[in-house]
C-alpha positions in Angstrom: 0.4 0.0 0.1 1.5 3.7 -1.0 -0.6 6.7 -1.2 0.1 9.0 -4.0 -0.1 12.9 -3.0 -1.6 15.4 -6.1 -0.7 19.1 -5.3 -3.3 21.5 -6.7 -2.1 25.2 -7.3 -3.5 28.4 -8.6 -4.9 31.2 -7.5 -8.6 32.7 -6.5 -10.3 32.3 -10.1 -8.7 29.7 -11.6 -10.1 26.5 -10.7 -8.6 25.1 -8.2 -11.0 23.4 -5.3 -12.9 22.2 -8.7 -9.7 20.5 -9.9 -8.8 19.0 -6.5 -12.3 17.5 -6.8 -12.9 16.3 -10.0 -9.3 14.4 -9.4 -10.8 13.0 -5.9 -14.1 12.3 -7.2 -12.0 10.5 -9.9 -10.0 7.9 -7.3 -13.9 7.6 -5.5 -15.1 6.2 -9.1 -12.0 3.9 -9.2 -12.4 2.6 -5.2 -9.4 4.3 -4.2 -9.6 5.4 -0.8 -8.2 9.1 -1.0 -8.4 11.8 1.0 -7.6 15.8 0.3 -7.8 19.6 1.6 -8.5 22.9 0.5 -6.7 26.4 1.8 -8.3 29.1 0.4 -6.4 31.9 2.2 -6.8 35.1 -0.1 -8.3 33.1 -3.1 -11.1 35.8 -2.8 -9.0 38.6 -3.3 -6.8 37.1 -6.6 -4.3 35.1 -4.2 -2.9 32.0 -3.7 -5.3 28.3 -2.9 -4.2 24.8 -3.4 -6.0 21.9 -3.3 -5.2 18.2 -2.6 -5.7 14.9 -3.8 -3.5 11.5 -1.8 -4.8 8.6 -3.4 -4.1 5.3 -1.6 -3.0 2.8 -4.0 -3.3 -0.7 -3.3 -1.1 -3.6 -4.9 -2.8 -6.4 -6.7 -3.9 -8.9 -3.8 -2.8 -6.7 -1.3 -5.6 -6.9 2.1 -6.8 -3.1 3.3 -5.2 -1.9 5.8 -6.9 1.0 7.9 -2.7 1.6 9.6 -1.0 2.4 6.4 -3.8 4.5 4.1 -3.4 8.6 3.9 -6.0 9.8 7.2 -5.5 13.6 6.6 -5.5 15.4 3.7 -1.8 17.3 4.7 1.1 16.8 1.9 4.5 17.3 3.9 7.0 19.2 2.5 8.8 17.1 -0.1 6.2 14.6 -0.4 4.0 15.6 -3.4 4.3 13.0 -6.2 2.2 15.0 -8.2 2.1 18.7 -8.8 -0.4 20.7 -10.8 -0.1 24.3 -11.4 -2.7 26.6 -12.8 -0.5 29.7 -12.4 3.0 29.9 -12.5 4.2 32.6 -9.4 1.9 30.1 -7.2 4.5 27.3 -8.5 7.0 28.9 -7.3 4.7 29.0 -4.1 3.9 25.7 -3.5 7.4 24.3 -4.8 8.6 23.9 -1.2 6.1 20.1 -1.8 8.6 19.1 -4.3 11.4 16.6 -4.2 13.6 15.6 -6.9 11.1 12.1 -7.6 8.3 15.3 -7.8 6.2 15.7 -11.7 5.1 18.4 -12.7 2.9 20.4 -15.0 3.0 23.6 -14.8 0.7 26.7 -16.8 3.2 28.4 -18.0 0.7 31.7 -17.7 1.2 33.8 -14.7 -1.7 36.2 -13.4 -0.3 39.2 -12.2 -1.6 41.4 -9.5 -1.4 45.7 -10.1 1.5 46.9 -7.9 2.9 43.3 -7.3 6.6 42.4 -8.7 6.9 39.0 -10.8 9.3 36.6 -12.0 10.0 36.7 -15.5 7.0 34.0 -16.5 10.7 32.5 -18.6 12.4 31.3 -15.2 9.6 29.1 -13.0 10.4 25.8 -14.8 14.2 26.5 -14.6 14.0 27.0 -10.8 11.3 24.6 -10.7 13.5 22.1 -12.2 16.7 22.9 -9.4 14.4 20.8 -7.6 12.7 18.4 -10.1 13.5 17.6 -13.8 10.7 16.2 -14.3 8.5 19.5 -15.0 6.4 19.6 -17.8 5.3 23.3 -18.6 2.5 24.3 -21.4 0.6 27.4 -22.0 -2.6 25.5 -21.7 -4.3 29.1 -21.0 -3.0 30.5 -24.2 -4.3 26.8 -26.2 -7.9 27.0 -24.2 -7.9 30.7 -25.6 -7.5 30.0 -29.6 -9.0 27.4 -29.7 -12.3 28.6 -27.6 -12.0 32.3 -26.9 -11.7 31.8 -23.4 -9.8 30.3 -21.0 -12.0 28.6 -19.3 -10.9 25.0 -20.3 -7.1 25.5 -19.2 -7.7 23.0 -16.2 -8.9 20.0 -18.0 -6.0 20.2 -21.2 -3.6 20.2 -17.6 -5.3 17.0 -16.5 -4.9 15.6 -19.6 -1.6 16.4 -20.4 -1.2 15.5 -16.4 -2.8 11.9 -17.5 -0.3 11.5 -20.5 2.5 12.0 -19.5 2.8 11.6 -15.3 1.7 9.3 -12.9 -0.9 10.0 -12.3 -3.1 6.7 -10.8 -6.1 7.3 -13.3 -8.0 6.5 -15.9 -8.4 8.6 -18.7 -12.1 7.4 -19.2 -12.4 7.6 -15.2 -11.6 11.3 -15.4 -13.4 12.0 -18.8 -16.6 11.0 -17.8 -16.5 13.3 -14.5 -16.2 16.3 -17.2 -20.4 17.8 -17.7 -19.6 20.0 -21.1 -18.0 19.0 -24.5 -16.0 21.6 -24.5 -14.5 20.7 -21.5 -14.4 17.5 -22.9 -12.5 18.7 -25.5 -10.1 20.4 -24.0 -9.2 17.2 -21.9 -8.9 15.4 -25.5 -6.7 18.1 -26.4 -4.1 17.8 -23.1 -4.3 13.9 -23.8 -2.6 14.6 -27.8 -0.9 17.4 -26.8 2.6 16.7 -27.6 5.8 17.9 -24.8 9.1 19.4 -27.1 10.0 17.7 -23.2 9.4 14.7 -21.1 11.5 14.0 -19.1 
């Protein structure tokens, strides 16, 4: 029995809570025990938001052992198996969850507030790669805007990329079945089909 930890992060209004909830719902639909935690903080004012999903994975023929199951939704420092960042700067603010073994799906787009200084967007992936080389960066927001005329379908694209290019232990069919709108499903499939320049 092992725990697979997913940290979803971004800013308020970028669908962080919904994406975390979808991951947990998909796990439940597949019969996987899962717990999670949402942190809203100053999200309603454009600040950071995060949502976790801790999946308890049983190996074949392994019996249930509650003593080894994840009982709380909090992910410890350096214990995230996967980070999905819907916004680049929040990826930096959550990088303490990463280790050299972590994987990252990064939306290479910053949501900038007036009066604040931001790092160069091209430097964000480089900073994350100082911890783990397994960083998959793309501008999912731009892809969504070009296809649908809206940033609204950014997260289904990121989810599709995560399911194709990382070790996220969920079935594609399960995730897609939880997406209600046709635009979501199409965006999800775009993510599944997206070819990354580098996926080390």
